[in-house]
PDB file of N, CA, C and O in Angstrom:
ATOM      1  N   MET A   1    -109.613 -69.047  29.321  1.00  0.00           N
ATOM      2  CA  MET A   1    -109.397 -70.118  30.265  1.00  0.00           C
ATOM      3  C   MET A   1    -110.596 -70.166  31.192  1.00  0.00           C
ATOM      4  O   MET A   1    -110.993 -69.141  31.746  1.00  0.00           O
ATOM      5  N   HIS A   2    -111.171 -71.331  31.364  1.00  0.00           N
ATOM      6  CA  HIS A   2    -112.325 -71.521  32.241  1.00  0.00           C
ATOM      7  C   HIS A   2    -111.960 -72.547  33.304  1.00  0.00           C
ATOM      8  O   HIS A   2    -111.175 -73.462  33.056  1.00  0.00           O
ATOM      9  N   ARG A   3    -112.530 -72.387  34.471  1.00  0.00           N
ATOM     10  CA  ARG A   3    -112.287 -73.363  35.534  1.00  0.00           C
ATOM     11  C   ARG A   3    -113.562 -74.137  35.819  1.00  0.00           C
ATOM     12  O   ARG A   3    -114.631 -73.546  35.973  1.00  0.00           O
ATOM     13  N   ARG A   4    -113.455 -75.417  35.886  1.00  0.00           N
ATOM     14  CA  ARG A   4    -114.539 -76.305  36.310  1.00  0.00           C
ATOM     15  C   ARG A   4    -113.977 -77.173  37.406  1.00  0.00           C
ATOM     16  O   ARG A   4    -113.231 -78.118  37.147  1.00  0.00           O
ATOM     17  N   GLY A   5    -114.328 -76.858  38.599  1.00  0.00           N
ATOM     18  CA  GLY A   5    -113.756 -77.599  39.714  1.00  0.00           C
ATOM     19  C   GLY A   5    -112.264 -77.365  39.730  1.00  0.00           C
ATOM     20  O   GLY A   5    -111.817 -76.222  39.829  1.00  0.00           O
ATOM     21  N   ARG A   6    -111.488 -78.425  39.636  1.00  0.00           N
ATOM     22  CA  ARG A   6    -110.032 -78.305  39.610  1.00  0.00           C
ATOM     23  C   ARG A   6    -109.462 -78.320  38.203  1.00  0.00           C
ATOM     24  O   ARG A   6    -108.311 -77.932  37.998  1.00  0.00           O
ATOM     25  N   ALA A   7    -110.245 -78.760  37.237  1.00  0.00           N
ATOM     26  CA  ALA A   7    -109.751 -78.851  35.860  1.00  0.00           C
ATOM     27  C   ALA A   7    -109.759 -77.468  35.208  1.00  0.00           C
ATOM     28  O   ALA A   7    -110.674 -76.669  35.411  1.00  0.00           O
ATOM     29  N   VAL A   8    -108.750 -77.219  34.447  1.00  0.00           N
ATOM     30  CA  VAL A   8    -108.651 -75.965  33.711  1.00  0.00           C
ATOM     31  C   VAL A   8    -108.870 -76.280  32.239  1.00  0.00           C
ATOM     32  O   VAL A   8    -108.213 -77.152  31.671  1.00  0.00           O
ATOM     33  N   ILE A   9    -109.802 -75.557  31.633  1.00  0.00           N
ATOM     34  CA  ILE A   9    -110.122 -75.769  30.228  1.00  0.00           C
ATOM     35  C   ILE A   9    -109.658 -74.543  29.454  1.00  0.00           C
ATOM     36  O   ILE A   9    -110.045 -73.416  29.763  1.00  0.00           O
ATOM     37  N   PHE A  10    -108.836 -74.772  28.460  1.00  0.00           N
ATOM     38  CA  PHE A  10    -108.332 -73.677  27.647  1.00  0.00           C
ATOM     39  C   PHE A  10    -109.216 -73.510  26.419  1.00  0.00           C
ATOM     40  O   PHE A  10    -109.524 -74.480  25.726  1.00  0.00           O
ATOM     41  N   ALA A  11    -109.616 -72.288  26.162  1.00  0.00           N
ATOM     42  CA  ALA A  11    -110.414 -71.996  24.971  1.00  0.00           C
ATOM     43  C   ALA A  11    -109.484 -71.988  23.760  1.00  0.00           C
ATOM     44  O   ALA A  11    -108.327 -71.582  23.858  1.00  0.00           O
ATOM     45  N   ARG A  12    -109.990 -72.431  22.641  1.00  0.00           N
ATOM     46  CA  ARG A  12    -109.190 -72.446  21.415  1.00  0.00           C
ATOM     47  C   ARG A  12    -109.057 -71.042  20.866  1.00  0.00           C
ATOM     48  O   ARG A  12    -110.013 -70.266  20.848  1.00  0.00           O
ATOM     49  N   MET A  13    -107.853 -70.733  20.420  1.00  0.00           N
ATOM     50  CA  MET A  13    -107.590 -69.449  19.788  1.00  0.00           C
ATOM     51  C   MET A  13    -107.847 -69.594  18.292  1.00  0.00           C
ATOM     52  O   MET A  13    -107.520 -70.626  17.706  1.00  0.00           O
ATOM     53  N   PRO A  14    -108.423 -68.581  17.677  1.00  0.00           N
ATOM     54  CA  PRO A  14    -108.635 -68.680  16.228  1.00  0.00           C
ATOM     55  C   PRO A  14    -107.300 -68.733  15.492  1.00  0.00           C
ATOM     56  O   PRO A  14    -106.339 -68.073  15.889  1.00  0.00           O
ATOM     57  N   CYS A  15    -107.246 -69.504  14.442  1.00  0.00           N
ATOM     58  CA  CYS A  15    -106.021 -69.620  13.643  1.00  0.00           C
ATOM     59  C   CYS A  15    -105.876 -68.386  12.762  1.00  0.00           C
ATOM     60  O   CYS A  15    -106.841 -67.915  12.160  1.00  0.00           O
ATOM     61  N   ARG A  16    -104.657 -67.877  12.699  1.00  0.00           N
ATOM     62  CA  ARG A  16    -104.380 -66.751  11.816  1.00  0.00           C
ATOM     63  C   ARG A  16    -103.743 -67.270  10.536  1.00  0.00           C
ATOM     64  O   ARG A  16    -102.959 -68.219  10.551  1.00  0.00           O
ATOM     65  N   ALA A  17    -104.088 -66.642   9.456  1.00  0.00           N
ATOM     66  CA  ALA A  17    -103.466 -67.002   8.184  1.00  0.00           C
ATOM     67  C   ALA A  17    -102.024 -66.520   8.211  1.00  0.00           C
ATOM     68  O   ALA A  17    -101.720 -65.493   8.817  1.00  0.00           O
ATOM     69  N   ALA A  18    -101.149 -67.249   7.564  1.00  0.00           N
ATOM     70  CA  ALA A  18     -99.744 -66.867   7.500  1.00  0.00           C
ATOM     71  C   ALA A  18     -99.613 -65.551   6.737  1.00  0.00           C
ATOM     72  O   ALA A  18    -100.272 -65.342   5.718  1.00  0.00           O
ATOM     73  N   VAL A  19     -98.765 -64.681   7.237  1.00  0.00           N
ATOM     74  CA  VAL A  19     -98.536 -63.395   6.592  1.00  0.00           C
ATOM     75  C   VAL A  19     -97.527 -63.589   5.475  1.00  0.00           C
ATOM     76  O   VAL A  19     -96.471 -64.186   5.679  1.00  0.00           O
ATOM     77  N   ARG A  20     -97.852 -63.088   4.306  1.00  0.00           N
ATOM     78  CA  ARG A  20     -96.936 -63.198   3.171  1.00  0.00           C
ATOM     79  C   ARG A  20     -96.255 -61.854   2.965  1.00  0.00           C
ATOM     80  O   ARG A  20     -96.913 -60.819   2.858  1.00  0.00           O
ATOM     81  N   VAL A  21     -94.940 -61.885   2.911  1.00  0.00           N
ATOM     82  CA  VAL A  21     -94.130 -60.681   2.767  1.00  0.00           C
ATOM     83  C   VAL A  21     -93.557 -60.626   1.355  1.00  0.00           C
ATOM     84  O   VAL A  21     -93.073 -61.628   0.829  1.00  0.00           O
ATOM     85  N   VAL A  22     -93.618 -59.454   0.757  1.00  0.00           N
ATOM     86  CA  VAL A  22     -93.026 -59.239  -0.566  1.00  0.00           C
ATOM     87  C   VAL A  22     -91.628 -58.679  -0.341  1.00  0.00           C
ATOM     88  O   VAL A  22     -91.464 -57.634   0.289  1.00  0.00           O
ATOM     89  N   ASN A  23     -90.624 -59.375  -0.855  1.00  0.00           N
ATOM     90  CA  ASN A  23     -89.221 -59.011  -0.673  1.00  0.00           C
ATOM     91  C   ASN A  23     -88.691 -58.392  -1.965  1.00  0.00           C
ATOM     92  O   ASN A  23     -88.574 -59.073  -2.984  1.00  0.00           O
ATOM     93  N   ARG A  24     -88.371 -57.097  -1.916  1.00  0.00           N
ATOM     94  CA  ARG A  24     -87.838 -56.409  -3.090  1.00  0.00           C
ATOM     95  C   ARG A  24     -86.335 -56.153  -2.975  1.00  0.00           C
ATOM     96  O   ARG A  24     -85.775 -55.421  -3.791  1.00  0.00           O
ATOM     97  N   LEU A  25     -85.684 -56.735  -1.992  1.00  0.00           N
ATOM     98  CA  LEU A  25     -84.267 -56.451  -1.758  1.00  0.00           C
ATOM     99  C   LEU A  25     -83.375 -56.782  -2.956  1.00  0.00           C
ATOM    100  O   LEU A  25     -82.578 -55.928  -3.346  1.00  0.00           O
ATOM    101  N   PRO A  26     -83.458 -57.963  -3.562  1.00  0.00           N
ATOM    102  CA  PRO A  26     -82.570 -58.237  -4.704  1.00  0.00           C
ATOM    103  C   PRO A  26     -82.743 -57.222  -5.836  1.00  0.00           C
ATOM    104  O   PRO A  26     -81.762 -56.797  -6.445  1.00  0.00           O
ATOM    105  N   ALA A  27     -83.976 -56.840  -6.113  1.00  0.00           N
ATOM    106  CA  ALA A  27     -84.223 -55.869  -7.185  1.00  0.00           C
ATOM    107  C   ALA A  27     -83.672 -54.486  -6.815  1.00  0.00           C
ATOM    108  O   ALA A  27     -83.113 -53.794  -7.666  1.00  0.00           O
ATOM    109  N   LEU A  28     -83.827 -54.087  -5.559  1.00  0.00           N
ATOM    110  CA  LEU A  28     -83.305 -52.786  -5.122  1.00  0.00           C
ATOM    111  C   LEU A  28     -81.784 -52.750  -5.158  1.00  0.00           C
ATOM    112  O   LEU A  28     -81.194 -51.731  -5.517  1.00  0.00           O
ATOM    113  N   LEU A  29     -81.146 -53.857  -4.790  1.00  0.00           N
ATOM    114  CA  LEU A  29     -79.686 -53.911  -4.848  1.00  0.00           C
ATOM    115  C   LEU A  29     -79.210 -53.736  -6.286  1.00  0.00           C
ATOM    116  O   LEU A  29     -78.246 -53.015  -6.543  1.00  0.00           O
ATOM    117  N   ALA A  30     -79.882 -54.389  -7.210  1.00  0.00           N
ATOM    118  CA  ALA A  30     -79.508 -54.256  -8.618  1.00  0.00           C
ATOM    119  C   ALA A  30     -79.752 -52.824  -9.102  1.00  0.00           C
ATOM    120  O   ALA A  30     -78.935 -52.265  -9.833  1.00  0.00           O
ATOM    121  N   HIS A  31     -80.872 -52.237  -8.694  1.00  0.00           N
ATOM    122  CA  HIS A  31     -81.213 -50.880  -9.108  1.00  0.00           C
ATOM    123  C   HIS A  31     -80.203 -49.861  -8.579  1.00  0.00           C
ATOM    124  O   HIS A  31     -79.831 -48.927  -9.289  1.00  0.00           O
ATOM    125  N   HIS A  32     -79.762 -50.042  -7.336  1.00  0.00           N
ATOM    126  CA  HIS A  32     -78.799 -49.125  -6.715  1.00  0.00           C
ATOM    127  C   HIS A  32     -77.358 -49.529  -7.008  1.00  0.00           C
ATOM    128  O   HIS A  32     -76.425 -48.879  -6.537  1.00  0.00           O
ATOM    129  N   ASP A  33     -77.169 -50.605  -7.791  1.00  0.00           N
ATOM    130  CA  ASP A  33     -75.844 -51.114  -8.137  1.00  0.00           C
ATOM    131  C   ASP A  33     -75.003 -51.392  -6.893  1.00  0.00           C
ATOM    132  O   ASP A  33     -73.854 -50.962  -6.790  1.00  0.00           O
ATOM    133  N   VAL A  34     -75.609 -52.130  -5.941  1.00  0.00           N
ATOM    134  CA  VAL A  34     -74.949 -52.498  -4.686  1.00  0.00           C
ATOM    135  C   VAL A  34     -74.840 -54.018  -4.642  1.00  0.00           C
ATOM    136  O   VAL A  34     -75.832 -54.716  -4.852  1.00  0.00           O
ATOM    137  N   SER A  35     -73.655 -54.532  -4.374  1.00  0.00           N
ATOM    138  CA  SER A  35     -73.478 -55.986  -4.267  1.00  0.00           C
ATOM    139  C   SER A  35     -73.854 -56.433  -2.849  1.00  0.00           C
ATOM    140  O   SER A  35     -73.994 -55.615  -1.940  1.00  0.00           O
ATOM    141  N   TRP A  36     -74.011 -57.735  -2.687  1.00  0.00           N
ATOM    142  CA  TRP A  36     -74.327 -58.278  -1.365  1.00  0.00           C
ATOM    143  C   TRP A  36     -73.173 -58.008  -0.400  1.00  0.00           C
ATOM    144  O   TRP A  36     -73.407 -57.750   0.781  1.00  0.00           O
ATOM    145  N   GLY A  37     -71.938 -58.064  -0.886  1.00  0.00           N
ATOM    146  CA  GLY A  37     -70.780 -57.756  -0.049  1.00  0.00           C
ATOM    147  C   GLY A  37     -70.767 -56.304   0.395  1.00  0.00           C
ATOM    148  O   GLY A  37     -70.453 -55.997   1.545  1.00  0.00           O
ATOM    149  N   ASP A  38     -71.116 -55.401  -0.538  1.00  0.00           N
ATOM    150  CA  ASP A  38     -71.217 -53.983  -0.186  1.00  0.00           C
ATOM    151  C   ASP A  38     -72.288 -53.773   0.874  1.00  0.00           C
ATOM    152  O   ASP A  38     -72.099 -52.997   1.811  1.00  0.00           O
ATOM    153  N   LEU A  39     -73.413 -54.467   0.723  1.00  0.00           N
ATOM    154  CA  LEU A  39     -74.488 -54.342   1.698  1.00  0.00           C
ATOM    155  C   LEU A  39     -74.027 -54.826   3.072  1.00  0.00           C
ATOM    156  O   LEU A  39     -74.359 -54.217   4.089  1.00  0.00           O
ATOM    157  N   ALA A  40     -73.272 -55.905   3.103  1.00  0.00           N
ATOM    158  CA  ALA A  40     -72.753 -56.415   4.378  1.00  0.00           C
ATOM    159  C   ALA A  40     -71.844 -55.377   5.038  1.00  0.00           C
ATOM    160  O   ALA A  40     -71.911 -55.178   6.251  1.00  0.00           O
ATOM    161  N   ARG A  41     -71.002 -54.721   4.255  1.00  0.00           N
ATOM    162  CA  ARG A  41     -70.117 -53.689   4.809  1.00  0.00           C
ATOM    163  C   ARG A  41     -70.896 -52.470   5.283  1.00  0.00           C
ATOM    164  O   ARG A  41     -70.588 -51.900   6.329  1.00  0.00           O
ATOM    165  N   ARG A  42     -71.900 -52.072   4.518  1.00  0.00           N
ATOM    166  CA  ARG A  42     -72.694 -50.894   4.882  1.00  0.00           C
ATOM    167  C   ARG A  42     -73.531 -51.110   6.141  1.00  0.00           C
ATOM    168  O   ARG A  42     -73.704 -50.195   6.945  1.00  0.00           O
ATOM    169  N   THR A  43     -74.048 -52.331   6.304  1.00  0.00           N
ATOM    170  CA  THR A  43     -74.946 -52.616   7.428  1.00  0.00           C
ATOM    171  C   THR A  43     -74.230 -53.197   8.640  1.00  0.00           C
ATOM    172  O   THR A  43     -74.780 -53.212   9.741  1.00  0.00           O
ATOM    173  N   LEU A  44     -73.004 -53.676   8.442  1.00  0.00           N
ATOM    174  CA  LEU A  44     -72.265 -54.389   9.489  1.00  0.00           C
ATOM    175  C   LEU A  44     -73.018 -55.629   9.968  1.00  0.00           C
ATOM    176  O   LEU A  44     -72.903 -56.028  11.127  1.00  0.00           O
ATOM    177  N   LEU A  45     -73.787 -56.232   9.066  1.00  0.00           N
ATOM    178  CA  LEU A  45     -74.508 -57.468   9.372  1.00  0.00           C
ATOM    179  C   LEU A  45     -73.719 -58.653   8.828  1.00  0.00           C
ATOM    180  O   LEU A  45     -73.030 -58.518   7.817  1.00  0.00           O
ATOM    181  N   PRO A  46     -73.806 -59.808   9.477  1.00  0.00           N
ATOM    182  CA  PRO A  46     -73.089 -60.986   9.000  1.00  0.00           C
ATOM    183  C   PRO A  46     -73.577 -61.417   7.604  1.00  0.00           C
ATOM    184  O   PRO A  46     -74.764 -61.322   7.291  1.00  0.00           O
ATOM    185  N   VAL A  47     -72.656 -61.881   6.796  1.00  0.00           N
ATOM    186  CA  VAL A  47     -72.978 -62.328   5.439  1.00  0.00           C
ATOM    187  C   VAL A  47     -74.000 -63.463   5.483  1.00  0.00           C
ATOM    188  O   VAL A  47     -74.874 -63.542   4.620  1.00  0.00           O
ATOM    189  N   ARG A  48     -73.898 -64.331   6.469  1.00  0.00           N
ATOM    190  CA  ARG A  48     -74.841 -65.458   6.572  1.00  0.00           C
ATOM    191  C   ARG A  48     -76.265 -64.962   6.771  1.00  0.00           C
ATOM    192  O   ARG A  48     -77.203 -65.540   6.223  1.00  0.00           O
ATOM    193  N   LEU A  49     -76.436 -63.900   7.546  1.00  0.00           N
ATOM    194  CA  LEU A  49     -77.769 -63.343   7.754  1.00  0.00           C
ATOM    195  C   LEU A  49     -78.283 -62.720   6.454  1.00  0.00           C
ATOM    196  O   LEU A  49     -79.443 -62.902   6.087  1.00  0.00           O
ATOM    197  N   LEU A  50     -77.417 -61.990   5.768  1.00  0.00           N
ATOM    198  CA  LEU A  50     -77.827 -61.387   4.504  1.00  0.00           C
ATOM    199  C   LEU A  50     -78.156 -62.440   3.458  1.00  0.00           C
ATOM    200  O   LEU A  50     -79.021 -62.215   2.611  1.00  0.00           O
ATOM    201  N   ALA A  51     -77.490 -63.572   3.501  1.00  0.00           N
ATOM    202  CA  ALA A  51     -77.779 -64.650   2.551  1.00  0.00           C
ATOM    203  C   ALA A  51     -79.217 -65.140   2.716  1.00  0.00           C
ATOM    204  O   ALA A  51     -79.866 -65.505   1.736  1.00  0.00           O
ATOM    205  N   ARG A  52     -79.709 -65.150   3.938  1.00  0.00           N
ATOM    206  CA  ARG A  52     -81.100 -65.568   4.173  1.00  0.00           C
ATOM    207  C   ARG A  52     -82.091 -64.556   3.623  1.00  0.00           C
ATOM    208  O   ARG A  52     -83.239 -64.904   3.344  1.00  0.00           O
ATOM    209  N   LEU A  53     -81.665 -63.308   3.462  1.00  0.00           N
ATOM    210  CA  LEU A  53     -82.563 -62.264   2.953  1.00  0.00           C
ATOM    211  C   LEU A  53     -82.753 -62.344   1.439  1.00  0.00           C
ATOM    212  O   LEU A  53     -83.563 -61.607   0.877  1.00  0.00           O
ATOM    213  N   ARG A  54     -82.012 -63.233   0.777  1.00  0.00           N
ATOM    214  CA  ARG A  54     -82.174 -63.408  -0.674  1.00  0.00           C
ATOM    215  C   ARG A  54     -83.451 -64.149  -1.014  1.00  0.00           C
ATOM    216  O   ARG A  54     -83.960 -64.028  -2.128  1.00  0.00           O
ATOM    217  N   ALA A  55     -83.971 -64.910  -0.074  1.00  0.00           N
ATOM    218  CA  ALA A  55     -85.168 -65.716  -0.325  1.00  0.00           C
ATOM    219  C   ALA A  55     -86.375 -64.815  -0.583  1.00  0.00           C
ATOM    220  O   ALA A  55     -86.522 -63.779   0.065  1.00  0.00           O
ATOM    221  N   PRO A  56     -87.234 -65.198  -1.516  1.00  0.00           N
ATOM    222  CA  PRO A  56     -88.409 -64.367  -1.823  1.00  0.00           C
ATOM    223  C   PRO A  56     -89.312 -64.124  -0.617  1.00  0.00           C
ATOM    224  O   PRO A  56     -89.930 -63.064  -0.521  1.00  0.00           O
ATOM    225  N   GLY A  57     -89.400 -65.072   0.294  1.00  0.00           N
ATOM    226  CA  GLY A  57     -90.261 -64.927   1.458  1.00  0.00           C
ATOM    227  C   GLY A  57     -89.545 -64.446   2.706  1.00  0.00           C
ATOM    228  O   GLY A  57     -90.052 -64.615   3.815  1.00  0.00           O
ATOM    229  N   ALA A  58     -88.369 -63.847   2.540  1.00  0.00           N
ATOM    230  CA  ALA A  58     -87.596 -63.389   3.703  1.00  0.00           C
ATOM    231  C   ALA A  58     -88.405 -62.386   4.505  1.00  0.00           C
ATOM    232  O   ALA A  58     -89.000 -61.462   3.952  1.00  0.00           O
ATOM    233  N   ASN A  59     -88.419 -62.581   5.812  1.00  0.00           N
ATOM    234  CA  ASN A  59     -89.184 -61.724   6.715  1.00  0.00           C
ATOM    235  C   ASN A  59     -88.280 -61.385   7.907  1.00  0.00           C
ATOM    236  O   ASN A  59     -88.408 -61.996   8.968  1.00  0.00           O
ATOM    237  N   PRO A  60     -87.368 -60.416   7.744  1.00  0.00           N
ATOM    238  CA  PRO A  60     -86.386 -60.129   8.796  1.00  0.00           C
ATOM    239  C   PRO A  60     -86.998 -59.405   9.986  1.00  0.00           C
ATOM    240  O   PRO A  60     -88.092 -58.847   9.901  1.00  0.00           O
ATOM    241  N   ARG A  61     -86.271 -59.428  11.092  1.00  0.00           N
ATOM    242  CA  ARG A  61     -86.673 -58.651  12.264  1.00  0.00           C
ATOM    243  C   ARG A  61     -86.597 -57.175  11.914  1.00  0.00           C
ATOM    244  O   ARG A  61     -85.895 -56.782  10.983  1.00  0.00           O
ATOM    245  N   LEU A  62     -87.318 -56.368  12.660  1.00  0.00           N
ATOM    246  CA  LEU A  62     -87.403 -54.940  12.362  1.00  0.00           C
ATOM    247  C   LEU A  62     -86.038 -54.259  12.389  1.00  0.00           C
ATOM    248  O   LEU A  62     -85.748 -53.431  11.526  1.00  0.00           O
ATOM    249  N   ALA A  63     -85.201 -54.593  13.359  1.00  0.00           N
ATOM    250  CA  ALA A  63     -83.881 -53.957  13.460  1.00  0.00           C
ATOM    251  C   ALA A  63     -83.036 -54.243  12.221  1.00  0.00           C
ATOM    252  O   ALA A  63     -82.332 -53.359  11.733  1.00  0.00           O
ATOM    253  N   VAL A  64     -83.102 -55.462  11.717  1.00  0.00           N
ATOM    254  CA  VAL A  64     -82.355 -55.833  10.509  1.00  0.00           C
ATOM    255  C   VAL A  64     -82.931 -55.093   9.310  1.00  0.00           C
ATOM    256  O   VAL A  64     -82.185 -54.546   8.499  1.00  0.00           O
ATOM    257  N   ALA A  65     -84.247 -55.075   9.196  1.00  0.00           N
ATOM    258  CA  ALA A  65     -84.902 -54.397   8.074  1.00  0.00           C
ATOM    259  C   ALA A  65     -84.549 -52.909   8.054  1.00  0.00           C
ATOM    260  O   ALA A  65     -84.312 -52.340   6.989  1.00  0.00           O
ATOM    261  N   GLU A  66     -84.515 -52.281   9.226  1.00  0.00           N
ATOM    262  CA  GLU A  66     -84.180 -50.855   9.298  1.00  0.00           C
ATOM    263  C   GLU A  66     -82.738 -50.594   8.877  1.00  0.00           C
ATOM    264  O   GLU A  66     -82.461 -49.611   8.191  1.00  0.00           O
ATOM    265  N   ARG A  67     -81.823 -51.466   9.283  1.00  0.00           N
ATOM    266  CA  ARG A  67     -80.416 -51.288   8.899  1.00  0.00           C
ATOM    267  C   ARG A  67     -80.221 -51.440   7.400  1.00  0.00           C
ATOM    268  O   ARG A  67     -79.472 -50.678   6.789  1.00  0.00           O
ATOM    269  N   VAL A  68     -80.887 -52.415   6.808  1.00  0.00           N
ATOM    270  CA  VAL A  68     -80.766 -52.640   5.369  1.00  0.00           C
ATOM    271  C   VAL A  68     -81.368 -51.463   4.606  1.00  0.00           C
ATOM    272  O   VAL A  68     -80.760 -50.963   3.659  1.00  0.00           O
ATOM    273  N   ALA A  69     -82.545 -51.022   5.007  1.00  0.00           N
ATOM    274  CA  ALA A  69     -83.195 -49.898   4.325  1.00  0.00           C
ATOM    275  C   ALA A  69     -82.360 -48.624   4.458  1.00  0.00           C
ATOM    276  O   ALA A  69     -82.223 -47.874   3.491  1.00  0.00           O
ATOM    277  N   ALA A  70     -81.803 -48.371   5.639  1.00  0.00           N
ATOM    278  CA  ALA A  70     -80.970 -47.184   5.843  1.00  0.00           C
ATOM    279  C   ALA A  70     -79.722 -47.236   4.967  1.00  0.00           C
ATOM    280  O   ALA A  70     -79.285 -46.208   4.450  1.00  0.00           O
ATOM    281  N   ALA A  71     -79.151 -48.416   4.800  1.00  0.00           N
ATOM    282  CA  ALA A  71     -77.956 -48.560   3.960  1.00  0.00           C
ATOM    283  C   ALA A  71     -78.257 -48.248   2.496  1.00  0.00           C
ATOM    284  O   ALA A  71     -77.377 -47.812   1.754  1.00  0.00           O
ATOM    285  N   LEU A  72     -79.501 -48.471   2.088  1.00  0.00           N
ATOM    286  CA  LEU A  72     -79.900 -48.196   0.712  1.00  0.00           C
ATOM    287  C   LEU A  72     -80.533 -46.812   0.558  1.00  0.00           C
ATOM    288  O   LEU A  72     -80.763 -46.354  -0.561  1.00  0.00           O
ATOM    289  N   GLY A  73     -80.813 -46.153   1.674  1.00  0.00           N
ATOM    290  CA  GLY A  73     -81.421 -44.830   1.635  1.00  0.00           C
ATOM    291  C   GLY A  73     -82.884 -44.834   1.228  1.00  0.00           C
ATOM    292  O   GLY A  73     -83.368 -43.892   0.602  1.00  0.00           O
ATOM    293  N   VAL A  74     -83.591 -45.915   1.594  1.00  0.00           N
ATOM    294  CA  VAL A  74     -85.016 -46.032   1.262  1.00  0.00           C
ATOM    295  C   VAL A  74     -85.788 -46.414   2.525  1.00  0.00           C
ATOM    296  O   VAL A  74     -85.188 -46.914   3.476  1.00  0.00           O
ATOM    297  N   PRO A  75     -87.106 -46.190   2.555  1.00  0.00           N
ATOM    298  CA  PRO A  75     -87.895 -46.645   3.700  1.00  0.00           C
ATOM    299  C   PRO A  75     -88.017 -48.171   3.717  1.00  0.00           C
ATOM    300  O   PRO A  75     -87.921 -48.819   2.674  1.00  0.00           O
ATOM    301  N   VAL A  76     -88.225 -48.729   4.891  1.00  0.00           N
ATOM    302  CA  VAL A  76     -88.365 -50.190   5.041  1.00  0.00           C
ATOM    303  C   VAL A  76     -89.477 -50.716   4.149  1.00  0.00           C
ATOM    304  O   VAL A  76     -89.349 -51.792   3.563  1.00  0.00           O
ATOM    305  N   GLU A  77     -90.568 -49.965   4.043  1.00  0.00           N
ATOM    306  CA  GLU A  77     -91.723 -50.413   3.254  1.00  0.00           C
ATOM    307  C   GLU A  77     -91.394 -50.565   1.772  1.00  0.00           C
ATOM    308  O   GLU A  77     -92.098 -51.272   1.051  1.00  0.00           O
ATOM    309  N   GLU A  78     -90.331 -49.908   1.314  1.00  0.00           N
ATOM    310  CA  GLU A  78     -89.931 -50.057  -0.080  1.00  0.00           C
ATOM    311  C   GLU A  78     -89.174 -51.370  -0.301  1.00  0.00           C
ATOM    312  O   GLU A  78     -89.133 -51.891  -1.415  1.00  0.00           O
ATOM    313  N   VAL A  79     -88.584 -51.891   0.753  1.00  0.00           N
ATOM    314  CA  VAL A  79     -87.831 -53.144   0.651  1.00  0.00           C
ATOM    315  C   VAL A  79     -88.731 -54.338   0.935  1.00  0.00           C
ATOM    316  O   VAL A  79     -88.754 -55.296   0.162  1.00  0.00           O
ATOM    317  N   TRP A  80     -89.464 -54.288   2.025  1.00  0.00           N
ATOM    318  CA  TRP A  80     -90.375 -55.372   2.401  1.00  0.00           C
ATOM    319  C   TRP A  80     -91.749 -54.785   2.683  1.00  0.00           C
ATOM    320  O   TRP A  80     -91.867 -53.740   3.323  1.00  0.00           O
ATOM    321  N   SER A  81     -92.783 -55.460   2.204  1.00  0.00           N
ATOM    322  CA  SER A  81     -94.144 -55.054   2.524  1.00  0.00           C
ATOM    323  C   SER A  81     -95.018 -56.298   2.570  1.00  0.00           C
ATOM    324  O   SER A  81     -94.642 -57.363   2.081  1.00  0.00           O
ATOM    325  N   LEU A  82     -96.181 -56.140   3.164  1.00  0.00           N
ATOM    326  CA  LEU A  82     -97.127 -57.246   3.209  1.00  0.00           C
ATOM    327  C   LEU A  82     -97.777 -57.398   1.841  1.00  0.00           C
ATOM    328  O   LEU A  82     -98.086 -56.408   1.178  1.00  0.00           O
ATOM    329  N   ALA A  83     -97.979 -58.623   1.431  1.00  0.00           N
ATOM    330  CA  ALA A  83     -98.624 -58.884   0.143  1.00  0.00           C
ATOM    331  C   ALA A  83    -100.005 -58.255   0.145  1.00  0.00           C
ATOM    332  O   ALA A  83    -100.777 -58.422   1.089  1.00  0.00           O
ATOM    333  N   GLY A  84    -100.305 -57.536  -0.913  1.00  0.00           N
ATOM    334  CA  GLY A  84    -101.609 -56.906  -1.025  1.00  0.00           C
ATOM    335  C   GLY A  84    -101.676 -55.513  -0.426  1.00  0.00           C
ATOM    336  O   GLY A  84    -102.643 -54.792  -0.674  1.00  0.00           O
ATOM    337  N   SER A  85    -100.668 -55.106   0.364  1.00  0.00           N
ATOM    338  CA  SER A  85    -100.715 -53.784   0.975  1.00  0.00           C
ATOM    339  C   SER A  85    -100.233 -52.712   0.025  1.00  0.00           C
ATOM    340  O   SER A  85    -100.581 -51.541   0.177  1.00  0.00           O
ATOM    341  N   ARG A  86     -99.427 -53.106  -0.965  1.00  0.00           N
ATOM    342  CA  ARG A  86     -98.927 -52.170  -1.962  1.00  0.00           C
ATOM    343  C   ARG A  86     -98.611 -52.947  -3.216  1.00  0.00           C
ATOM    344  O   ARG A  86     -98.194 -54.103  -3.146  1.00  0.00           O
ATOM    345  N   LYS A  87     -98.804 -52.336  -4.341  1.00  0.00           N
ATOM    346  CA  LYS A  87     -98.543 -53.027  -5.597  1.00  0.00           C
ATOM    347  C   LYS A  87     -97.060 -53.372  -5.710  1.00  0.00           C
ATOM    348  O   LYS A  87     -96.200 -52.502  -5.570  1.00  0.00           O
ATOM    349  N   ALA A  88     -96.769 -54.644  -5.962  1.00  0.00           N
ATOM    350  CA  ALA A  88     -95.372 -55.088  -6.107  1.00  0.00           C
ATOM    351  C   ALA A  88     -94.816 -54.593  -7.430  1.00  0.00           C
ATOM    352  O   ALA A  88     -95.513 -54.597  -8.445  1.00  0.00           O
ATOM    353  N   SER A  89     -93.554 -54.165  -7.418  1.00  0.00           N
ATOM    354  CA  SER A  89     -92.945 -53.688  -8.659  1.00  0.00           C
ATOM    355  C   SER A  89     -91.992 -54.717  -9.216  1.00  0.00           C
ATOM    356  O   SER A  89     -91.383 -54.491 -10.262  1.00  0.00           O
TER     357      SER A  89
END
């Protein structure tokens, strides 16, 4: 932010590229033989919220991600990771 007399000029912020998240939750549920209903009971999260996690680009808040990972007994990074940070399985 720069001041010229009374006018305030805002400097432009550089644009960030959108972060792409790799969602392995559906595959992990199948691997652990856990249904979406079972996951809802284990995490005590609303079914509507879990339904949004089915999308390939789902990017949940950290608290939600931790609860889901704990219910499956895996680290958060095994369920969701940034594209390119680890080889997708």
